[in-house]
Structure formats: structure tokens, C-alpha cells
PASEBA-1860 file (N, C-alpha, C; in nm, 3 decimals):
! residues 179
1> MIFGKNIN> -0.024/-2.801/1.835/0.049/-2.705/1.748/-0.063/-2.650/1.656 ~ -0.046/-2.529/1.621/-0.134/-2.459/1.530/-0.045/-2.426/1.406 ~ -0.088/-2.483/1.293/-0.003/-2.484/1.168/-0.046/-2.353/1.088 ~ 0.067/-2.284/1.035/0.048/-2.170/0.946/0.121/-2.196/0.830 ~ 0.126/-2.096/0.739/0.203/-2.111/0.612/0.352/-2.112/0.635 ~ 0.397/-2.012/0.703/0.537/-1.984/0.737/0.583/-2.007/0.879 ~ 0.490/-2.009/0.971/0.517/-2.032/1.106/0.415/-2.135/1.166 ~ 0.444/-2.181/1.285/0.355/-2.255/1.364/0.352/-2.201/1.501
9> LWAIEKSD> 0.243/-2.218/1.570/0.225/-2.178/1.706/0.246/-2.301/1.799 ~ 0.335/-2.306/1.891/0.355/-2.416/1.983/0.324/-2.367/2.123 ~ 0.287/-2.472/2.208/0.275/-2.441/2.347/0.413/-2.395/2.396 ~ 0.422/-2.291/2.477/0.550/-2.246/2.521/0.610/-2.353/2.611 ~ 0.741/-2.373/2.598/0.804/-2.477/2.680/0.918/-2.426/2.760 ~ 0.963/-2.488/2.859/1.070/-2.450/2.944/1.188/-2.423/2.866 ~ 1.221/-2.489/2.763/1.340/-2.464/2.676/1.338/-2.334/2.612 ~ 1.219/-2.272/2.599/1.209/-2.144/2.538/1.254/-2.032/2.635
17> LVQNYSWG> 1.264/-2.059/2.764/1.283/-1.962/2.859/1.417/-1.883/2.851 ~ 1.524/-1.944/2.800/1.653/-1.888/2.784/1.640/-1.765/2.682 ~ 1.571/-1.790/2.578/1.549/-1.686/2.475/1.464/-1.586/2.523 ~ 1.356/-1.622/2.602/1.268/-1.519/2.663/1.343/-1.428/2.760 ~ 1.435/-1.482/2.829/1.529/-1.405/2.920/1.592/-1.299/2.844 ~ 1.656/-1.336/2.726/1.727/-1.242/2.637/1.638/-1.132/2.594 ~ 1.515/-1.172/2.544/1.431/-1.077/2.486/1.367/-0.984/2.593 ~ 1.340/-1.032/2.711/1.291/-0.963/2.822/1.396/-0.859/2.877
25> NDPELVKF> 1.514/-0.872/2.842/1.622/-0.772/2.874/1.677/-0.692/2.763 ~ 1.605/-0.696/2.645/1.648/-0.622/2.523/1.580/-0.478/2.526 ~ 1.655/-0.376/2.554/1.594/-0.241/2.564/1.494/-0.194/2.453 ~ 1.527/-0.238/2.332/1.448/-0.199/2.219/1.309/-0.272/2.222 ~ 1.319/-0.407/2.245/1.193/-0.484/2.252/1.107/-0.433/2.366 ~ 1.175/-0.412/2.482/1.098/-0.367/2.595/1.027/-0.228/2.563 ~ 1.097/-0.142/2.497/1.037/-0.009/2.464/0.917/-0.024/2.388 ~ 0.915/-0.112/2.280/0.809/-0.121/2.183/0.699/-0.211/2.227
33> TGITPLPR> 0.726/-0.302/2.327/0.615/-0.400/2.365/0.537/-0.350/2.491 ~ 0.596/-0.257/2.562/0.532/-0.211/2.683/0.563/-0.292/2.803 ~ 0.660/-0.384/2.798/0.704/-0.460/2.909/0.760/-0.361/3.011 ~ 0.734/-0.378/3.143/0.794/-0.286/3.239/0.945/-0.288/3.224 ~ 1.003/-0.170/3.205/1.144/-0.159/3.166/1.235/-0.177/3.288 ~ 1.240/-0.297/3.333/1.337/-0.341/3.443/1.416/-0.464/3.399 ~ 1.536/-0.476/3.447/1.615/-0.593/3.410/1.536/-0.721/3.467 ~ 1.535/-0.824/3.390/1.469/-0.947/3.421/1.570/-1.055/3.465
41> SGWEIERW> 1.542/-1.117/3.569/1.639/-1.233/3.604/1.580/-1.358/3.551 ~ 1.665/-1.466/3.538/1.617/-1.592/3.493/1.509/-1.644/3.585 ~ 1.516/-1.617/3.716/1.418/-1.669/3.811/1.280/-1.597/3.779 ~ 1.277/-1.469/3.749/1.160/-1.404/3.717/1.092/-1.458/3.587 ~ 1.176/-1.498/3.487/1.125/-1.553/3.368/1.061/-1.684/3.396 ~ 1.128/-1.765/3.482/1.077/-1.894/3.520/0.949/-1.882/3.597 ~ 0.939/-1.782/3.685/0.819/-1.758/3.768/0.699/-1.725/3.671 ~ 0.724/-1.641/3.571/0.625/-1.605/3.473/0.578/-1.734/3.397
49> YESVLGNP> 0.670/-1.817/3.359/0.631/-1.940/3.289/0.550/-2.020/3.377 ~ 0.588/-2.042/3.503/0.508/-2.128/3.594/0.364/-2.073/3.612 ~ 0.346/-1.936/3.614/0.216/-1.872/3.631/0.122/-1.890/3.504 ~ 0.188/-1.913/3.394/0.116/-1.929/3.266/0.057/-2.071/3.255 ~ 0.138/-2.173/3.304/0.106/-2.312/3.289/-0.032/-2.339/3.361 ~ -0.126/-2.393/3.294/-0.250/-2.430/3.356/-0.341/-2.314/3.396 ~ -0.308/-2.190/3.359/-0.397/-2.071/3.390/-0.501/-2.069/3.274 ~ -0.627/-2.089/3.310/-0.732/-2.080/3.209/-0.753/-1.945/3.148
57> NIFVFSIK> -0.690/-1.847/3.203/-0.714/-1.704/3.148/-0.600/-1.654/3.074 ~ -0.494/-1.736/3.042/-0.384/-1.699/2.964/-0.343/-1.805/2.860 ~ -0.335/-1.777/2.746/-0.297/-1.861/2.634/-0.171/-1.807/2.569 ~ -0.050/-1.862/2.594/0.070/-1.816/2.533/0.134/-1.922/2.448 ~ 0.162/-1.882/2.328/0.223/-1.973/2.231/0.361/-1.919/2.189 ~ 0.457/-2.010/2.162/0.577/-1.966/2.099/0.549/-1.965/1.954 ~ 0.610/-1.877/1.883/0.610/-1.867/1.736/0.741/-1.927/1.683 ~ 0.721/-2.032/1.602/0.838/-2.100/1.544/0.824/-2.109/1.394
65> LNDSTYIG> 0.940/-2.090/1.334/0.944/-2.100/1.185/0.920/-2.251/1.147 ~ 0.894/-2.285/1.028/0.873/-2.417/0.987/0.991/-2.513/1.015 ~ 1.111/-2.456/1.026/1.230/-2.528/1.070/1.248/-2.535/1.218 ~ 1.140/-2.495/1.297/1.131/-2.499/1.446/1.218/-2.390/1.512 ~ 1.271/-2.291/1.441/1.347/-2.184/1.501/1.239/-2.097/1.577 ~ 1.271/-2.069/1.705/1.188/-1.988/1.794/1.215/-1.847/1.769 ~ 1.106/-1.772/1.735/1.136/-1.630/1.687/1.044/-1.536/1.777 ~ 0.955/-1.586/1.852/0.874/-1.486/1.933/0.756/-1.558/2.006
73> NVEITNLD> 0.668/-1.473/2.059/0.546/-1.523/2.125/0.425/-1.445/2.088 ~ 0.314/-1.521/2.096/0.181/-1.455/2.077/0.096/-1.504/2.194 ~ 0.003/-1.415/2.236/-0.081/-1.456/2.347/-0.214/-1.390/2.348 ~ -0.305/-1.459/2.421/-0.438/-1.392/2.444/-0.444/-1.400/2.595 ~ -0.465/-1.288/2.665/-0.465/-1.275/2.807/-0.592/-1.190/2.840 ~ -0.596/-1.163/2.973/-0.716/-1.074/3.025/-0.847/-1.133/2.973 ~ -0.861/-1.260/2.978/-0.992/-1.315/2.923/-1.100/-1.277/3.009 ~ -1.212/-1.244/2.944/-1.333/-1.206/3.014/-1.437/-1.310/2.953
81> WRNRKGEI> -1.452/-1.417/3.021/-1.538/-1.531/2.968/-1.682/-1.496/2.958 ~ -1.733/-1.405/3.052/-1.873/-1.367/3.045/-1.903/-1.290/2.922 ~ -1.817/-1.200/2.884/-1.829/-1.122/2.759/-1.761/-1.163/2.641 ~ -1.698/-1.286/2.655/-1.628/-1.352/2.540/-1.530/-1.263/2.472 ~ -1.432/-1.210/2.546/-1.332/-1.122/2.486/-1.202/-1.143/2.553 ~ -1.093/-1.113/2.477/-0.957/-1.130/2.536/-0.859/-1.032/2.465 ~ -0.750/-1.010/2.531/-0.651/-0.916/2.472/-0.536/-0.998/2.405 ~ -0.501/-0.958/2.283/-0.394/-1.022/2.211/-0.261/-0.945/2.220
89> GVMIGDKK> -0.158/-1.010/2.220/-0.026/-0.944/2.216/0.068/-1.034/2.141 ~ 0.157/-0.971/2.060/0.258/-1.039/1.982/0.388/-0.973/1.988 ~ 0.497/-1.061/1.988/0.635/-1.006/1.990/0.726/-1.096/1.901 ~ 0.777/-1.035/1.803/0.880/-1.107/1.728/1.018/-1.068/1.785 ~ 1.070/-1.153/1.872/1.193/-1.111/1.943/1.319/-1.127/1.859 ~ 1.316/-1.221/1.773/1.431/-1.250/1.682/1.451/-1.142/1.579 ~ 1.551/-1.057/1.593/1.566/-0.943/1.517/1.572/-0.969/1.367 ~ 1.627/-1.089/1.321/1.636/-1.123/1.187/1.507/-1.158/1.127
97> SQGMGFGT> 1.405/-1.189/1.213/1.277/-1.233/1.171/1.170/-1.116/1.168 ~ 1.212/-1.008/1.212/1.127/-0.886/1.213/1.109/-0.831/1.072 ~ 0.991/-0.776/1.049/0.954/-0.718/0.923/0.936/-0.814/0.804 ~ 0.916/-0.941/0.840/0.896/-1.038/0.733/0.757/-1.091/0.730 ~ 0.663/-1.041/0.804/0.517/-1.079/0.805/0.483/-1.189/0.899 ~ 0.581/-1.228/0.985/0.558/-1.335/1.081/0.469/-1.286/1.192 ~ 0.475/-1.164/1.234/0.380/-1.104/1.331/0.238/-1.113/1.280 ~ 0.226/-1.068/1.162/0.089/-1.063/1.093/0.026/-1.205/1.095
105> EAIMLMCQ> 0.118/-1.298/1.051/0.060/-1.447/1.041/0.029/-1.489/1.185 ~ 0.110/-1.456/1.278/0.085/-1.505/1.422/-0.046/-1.451/1.463 ~ -0.077/-1.318/1.441/-0.200/-1.253/1.484/-0.318/-1.325/1.422 ~ -0.310/-1.353/1.289/-0.416/-1.420/1.222/-0.439/-1.557/1.265 ~ -0.330/-1.631/1.297/-0.357/-1.773/1.353/-0.407/-1.767/1.496 ~ -0.367/-1.672/1.571/-0.418/-1.655/1.711/-0.563/-1.612/1.709 ~ -0.603/-1.534/1.612/-0.746/-1.491/1.596/-0.829/-1.611/1.550 ~ -0.775/-1.695/1.465/-0.848/-1.816/1.419/-0.866/-1.902/1.542
113> FGFGEMNL> -0.768/-1.912/1.631/-0.786/-1.996/1.753/-0.881/-1.931/1.851 ~ -0.873/-1.804/1.872/-0.949/-1.727/1.970/-1.099/-1.731/1.930 ~ -1.132/-1.712/1.798/-1.266/-1.712/1.756/-1.322/-1.847/1.734 ~ -1.238/-1.945/1.682/-1.277/-2.081/1.650/-1.277/-2.162/1.777 ~ -1.173/-2.184/1.841/-1.156/-2.274/1.954/-1.208/-2.219/2.077 ~ -1.181/-2.098/2.107/-1.220/-2.035/2.235/-1.361/-1.973/2.238 ~ -1.422/-1.956/2.110/-1.551/-1.909/2.097/-1.558/-1.758/2.145 ~ -1.459/-1.685/2.121/-1.454/-1.546/2.170/-1.542/-1.463/2.065
121> HKIYARIL> -1.594/-1.360/2.120/-1.663/-1.264/2.032/-1.586/-1.143/1.989 ~ -1.485/-1.108/2.072/-1.409/-0.993/2.043/-1.258/-1.023/2.089 ~ -1.161/-0.976/2.013/-1.024/-0.974/2.047/-0.973/-0.829/2.031 ~ -0.907/-0.781/2.138/-0.859/-0.650/2.130/-0.704/-0.642/2.158 ~ -0.649/-0.537/2.128/-0.504/-0.507/2.147/-0.482/-0.375/2.204 ~ -0.386/-0.367/2.294/-0.343/-0.229/2.354/-0.201/-0.208/2.297 ~ -0.184/-0.099/2.220/-0.067/-0.078/2.146/-0.010/0.065/2.181 ~ 0.122/0.065/2.217/0.182/0.198/2.249/0.168/0.283/2.116
129> AFNEIAVK> 0.125/0.401/2.136/0.086/0.489/2.019/0.206/0.514/1.933 ~ 0.323/0.516/1.979/0.444/0.548/1.897/0.499/0.426/1.815 ~ 0.426/0.308/1.852/0.475/0.187/1.783/0.400/0.169/1.647 ~ 0.441/0.245/1.551/0.373/0.265/1.415/0.370/0.110/1.344 ~ 0.469/0.040/1.363/0.477/-0.087/1.305/0.368/-0.184/1.353 ~ 0.347/-0.180/1.488/0.241/-0.263/1.547/0.100/-0.211/1.506 ~ 0.090/-0.082/1.503/-0.038/-0.020/1.453/-0.080/-0.070/1.312 ~ 0.023/-0.055/1.224/0.004/-0.102/1.082/-0.031/-0.260/1.075
137> TFEKCGFK> 0.040/-0.331/1.158/0.021/-0.474/1.156/-0.122/-0.511/1.197 ~ -0.165/-0.452/1.305/-0.301/-0.483/1.349/-0.409/-0.437/1.254 ~ -0.388/-0.317/1.195/-0.485/-0.276/1.088/-0.482/-0.366/0.976 ~ -0.374/-0.420/0.931/-0.359/-0.521/0.820/-0.430/-0.638/0.855 ~ -0.447/-0.681/0.982/-0.516/-0.798/1.027/-0.665/-0.766/1.045 ~ -0.711/-0.642/1.019/-0.859/-0.610/1.018/-0.901/-0.541/1.154 ~ -0.806/-0.518/1.249/-0.838/-0.454/1.371/-0.876/-0.307/1.343 ~ -0.970/-0.252/1.417/-1.011/-0.113/1.404/-0.979/-0.047/1.536
145> KEGIERDS> -0.931/0.085/1.520/-0.900/0.169/1.630/-1.034/0.205/1.710 ~ -1.036/0.171/1.836/-1.158/0.190/1.917/-1.142/0.308/2.016 ~ -1.017/0.339/2.049/-1.002/0.454/2.144/-0.854/0.473/2.189 ~ -0.833/0.565/2.273/-0.703/0.604/2.321/-0.705/0.607/2.477 ~ -0.613/0.542/2.534/-0.590/0.569/2.691/-0.478/0.664/2.699 ~ -0.512/0.787/2.729/-0.418/0.898/2.726/-0.321/0.886/2.849 ~ -0.195/0.909/2.819/-0.091/0.911/2.917/-0.105/0.791/3.011 ~ -0.120/0.676/2.956/-0.138/0.561/3.041/-0.016/0.462/3.063
153> YYSGGEYR> 0.095/0.505/2.996/0.214/0.426/3.007/0.331/0.518/3.032 ~ 0.406/0.490/3.142/0.517/0.569/3.179/0.651/0.495/3.142 ~ 0.735/0.559/3.069/0.865/0.498/3.030/0.961/0.606/2.983 ~ 1.084/0.595/3.016/1.181/0.690/2.967/1.153/0.828/3.019 ~ 1.095/0.845/3.128/1.074/0.976/3.180/0.952/1.055/3.128 ~ 0.869/0.988/3.047/0.741/1.051/3.003/0.626/0.950/2.988 ~ 0.514/1.014/2.994/0.386/0.934/2.974/0.354/0.923/2.826 ~ 0.301/0.811/2.799/0.268/0.778/2.660/0.123/0.729/2.638
161> DILIFGIL> 0.071/0.756/2.530/-0.070/0.709/2.503/-0.070/0.559/2.457 ~ -0.181/0.491/2.492/-0.204/0.354/2.445/-0.323/0.363/2.362 ~ -0.313/0.296/2.236/-0.428/0.286/2.143/-0.495/0.150/2.171 ~ -0.631/0.155/2.158/-0.701/0.031/2.166/-0.754/-0.004/2.030 ~ -0.721/-0.121/1.990/-0.776/-0.178/1.869/-0.851/-0.303/1.896 ~ -0.955/-0.328/1.813/-1.041/-0.446/1.830/-1.090/-0.500/1.704 ~ -1.119/-0.630/1.713/-1.194/-0.696/1.593/-1.296/-0.792/1.649 ~ -1.409/-0.804/1.587/-1.521/-0.886/1.627/-1.515/-1.010/1.538
169> RDEFREID> -1.573/-1.119/1.593/-1.569/-1.247/1.520/-1.621/-1.236/1.377 ~ -1.726/-1.179/1.358/-1.783/-1.165/1.220/-1.688/-1.091/1.134 ~ -1.629/-0.979/1.182/-1.537/-0.903/1.102/-1.415/-0.991/1.062 ~ -1.368/-1.067/1.158/-1.254/-1.150/1.127/-1.289/-1.262/1.016 ~ -1.404/-1.317/1.038/-1.440/-1.420/0.939/-1.451/-1.369/0.799 ~ -1.492/-1.246/0.774/-1.494/-1.188/0.649/-1.352/-1.169/0.593 ~ -1.258/-1.122/0.676/-1.117/-1.112/0.635/-1.054/-1.243/0.617 ~ -1.076/-1.333/0.697/-1.008/-1.468/0.701/-1.052/-1.559/0.579
177> KGN> -1.178/-1.539/0.530/-1.219/-1.628/0.416/-1.147/-1.583/0.286 ~ -1.096/-1.458/0.290/-1.025/-1.414/0.171/-0.881/-1.463/0.162 ~ -0.832/-1.531/0.275/-0.694/-1.586/0.284/-0.684/-1.721/0.248
END
């Protein structure tokens, strides 16, 4: 477990899958996270879980409040061990927990883990351009806009841009020591 002030990051467990099933089929969450907008079956969620277990290139944690209430997931994927970088993603699926700073805290904890324990040099995020909340959250965590993948995500009958944000280990250390 990774301990934070208001949340803790836990290894994702099979008992979390029921909630993941619900979130994976929530149209609003799907729209803002970039999940492929298709209905998800319980079997598909379980298959995803099995693919994560023991995969050295995917680190997924459940985000739980201090009272152990499961509110979302945070992950580092697409690991490039040669160049010491990985992609971060966060989702606060519990609607009552959105807008309360838990996503920001989860990103900071995951960056501490990524830079400290995994010895990464860079962590980057791919954010749908219209997701202004995610953009502000990553900027608050010290991520800098690095580029745009134009018309790279198709949803709702239109193509959308993806923004690339990144942070380097030394940049994060400067931000993190102020916390």
C-alpha cells in the first residue's frame, strides 16, 4: 500500500471488479477518460484484471479513501524500460469523490512511486483536449504540455485531439519537496 494524506493506493483486487464494471459502462466516465465507448461485460473486466496481474509493464492501483472506500484507479502503463518512461492515467469513478482533490493526490503519489521505486526518468499523460479538468489537474501536479496528437481519438461521431503532458524526475522532485 502507498499511503497518502487523504487516500491510499492499493494493489487492485478481484473484489474491485464489480465497481470497475460499473465505471466501465458509465457513459460520462467513458467520454472523459478515452475508454473505447463500448458496453463492457463482467467477463471483459475480469479478462482485463487477469492481464494486469503479473505484467511488468503495467502498474494499476485502486484509489481508496482512508476508510477503505474504493473511489477510482491510477496506473502507469506503456512502460519503456530502456528510456525509463511510462504513461500515467487516473480516474475517479465515484461521482461523490470527484472535484475533491483525490485525483491530484493520486497523481502525486503515483509519480513518487514511478520516480522513486521504478526509477523512471519521465512520466507522461495523454489527455483528451476537451477534458479541461484533467488538463488543470495535471498542470497542478507540475506536468507541462509537450504536444498535440491531432484528430487522434474518435468518439461520438467526431475526431478529437489528444494533448501530451509530461514531467521529468528532477522537475517532480522540485515540486514534491514543497509538499
